[in-house]
Structures are given as C-alpha cells and as structure tokens.
N, C-alpha and C positions, 0 to 999 in steps of 0.2 A: 281334583278340580271342584270348585264351588258348584253346588247343585243347580243354581239358576244359570250360571255360565254354561254348564253342561247342556241344559235344556236348549238354551239359545243356539249353541253350536250345532246340536242335533237338528234343530229346525232349519238352520242355514244349509246343513249338509243334505237333509232330506229334500229340500227345495232344489238344491243344485243337482242332486242325483236325478230327481224327477225331470228336470230340464234336459239333462244328458240322455235320459232314456228315450226322449222323443226323437232323438237323432238316428236310432237304430233299433230294430225289433228283434235282433238276434239274441237269444237267451244267454249264450256263452259270453258274448261281448258285454252284455249288461252286467253279468256277474263279475267279469274282469274289471269293469269300471267301478262297480260298488266296492270291490276289494281294494282297489287302488285309492279311491277317495277316502275310505275309512282309515286305511293304514297310514296315509300321509297327513290326515287332518285330526286324528284323535291321539293325543299325547301318549297314553298308556297302552295303545294297541301294538303289541310286539309281533303278532302274527294274525293275519286276517285272510280268510279264504273259504272256499266252498268244497264240501265233500258231497258227491252225488251217488245215488244208487245205480248200479249197472243192471243189465238184464239178468245177470246171474246173482242178483241181490248181494253184491259186494259194495262197500262204501269206499270210493276212490276219490282222491284229490283232483280237483280241476284247477280253476284259476285261484291264485293266492299271491299275497305280498308278505315278505319276511324271509326268515331262514328256511332252508330245505325242510320239506314236510314229509311225513309218512305218506307214501303213495297209496297204500291200501291199508285200511284199518282192520285189525283182528275182528272177526265176526262177533257181533253183539256184545262188544266190550267197550268200555270207555264212555266219555261224555257225549261224543257225537252220536254213537249208537243209541245212547239213552234218549237223546232228542228225537231220533227217528222212531224208536220203539214206543216211546211214551207220547209222541206227537205233541210235544210242548217244548217251550224254551226252558233250558236248564242253565242255572247260574251256579257256579262253583267258586267259593271263596278261596279254597285251598285244594288244588288238584291232588296233592299227596294224600289227602283224606278221602278222596273219591274212590270207592271200590272199583277195581279193574281199570283205573286210569291208564291211558296209553301215553307214555312220555316220548313224544316225537323230539322234543327239545327240553333238556333238564332245566333250562332257564325259565320255562313257563311256570307260573305260580297260581294264577287264577284264570277262569275261562267262562265264556258264555257261548251257548250253542242255540241257534234259532232255526226251527224247521223251515224248509223251503217247500212250498206246496204249488203244484201245477194249477191250471185253470179249473180243474175239477175238484180241487181241494186235497188231492192225494199227496202225501209227503214223498218228495223225490230226492231229498238230501237235506243238508244243513249249511248255514253260515256258521263258521267257527271263528271265534276271536279269543286270542290268548294275551295275557299280560305278564310281565316280569314281576309284578307286584301282587301281594295277597289282597283279596277283597276289592278288586278293581271295578267290579260290575254290580249294578243295582237295578231297581225297578225302572229308573230313567233309561238306562241302556236297553233294558228289555223292551220297553214301550217303543222307543224310536227305532231300534234295530228290527223289530217286528214290522214296523211301518215301512222301513227301507227295503226289507226283503220282499214285501208285496209289490214293490215297484218293478220287479223282474218281469211280471206278467201284466202290467197295465196296458 
C-alpha cells in the first residue's frame, strides 16, 4: 500500500476506534473491537490480536481475529515475549529469521508486536499483528498502532 494512503487509512481507523471506545469502558471489549477493526480494514493483516500476561507471568491469547492462535506462548521466546521483555514495539520483516520465533501458523511471514501498558505504564501484554507477506510493517504501522493501543485506556 502506498505510504500516504496507509497514513490516511490509519488516521481514519484511529478516529473510528476512538469513537467506538467511548461506548464502553471494558478493557476486554475494547481489545476485541480493536482486533476486529484492524483485521477487517487493513489489507495485509492476516492475524490480529492481543496476548496478555497472567498472574503466573504466562503470555496467553485473548481476543483476536484470524486463524486459530497459540493459546499460550512458550516462556520468554518469540516476538511477543520480546515486545514484553524489551518494553518496545518489535517489527520483524521475516519471522523465519527471528531467533526463537513461535510459528502458530506457518503462513505468517512478517509481524509487528506493540506493548500494551496499563494506566500506570506497566506492560500487561501486546498487540500482535501477522502478515502472509514479508516486510509488511514499517514505521507508519508502528506509529499508528502504538496510538491505537493507547486507546484501550483513554
């Protein structure tokens, strides 16, 4: 997708999601809505969802859109755990080249993971987005997905 077109789409989606967030304060409902909107509105998004940390410090899938996901991720391995442990967005152009990548679906070729922080700033999980194409994600995706994730707690 053309970079300018991508920015404009993200701006529309961010505004739409922000409006939807005003209808319900439940965190899980907000995450489910974000997953659905992104999955259905972004062409290359093959899988979109949230993994959250449990009280036992496990990373478990919550709401998502796309094919069946890994329900619980191997401890401290893969892109999602890297996002949690490094407390930053991780963009992976080729998941096969990422050390310890967890292949929940072999069709996934690239990935972006954005930390989800609670109101105190503590990382509680990640937004995980996969694509069937290599190098699908860039700084535009990072910028706007980080903004969208913040809408969970507005």
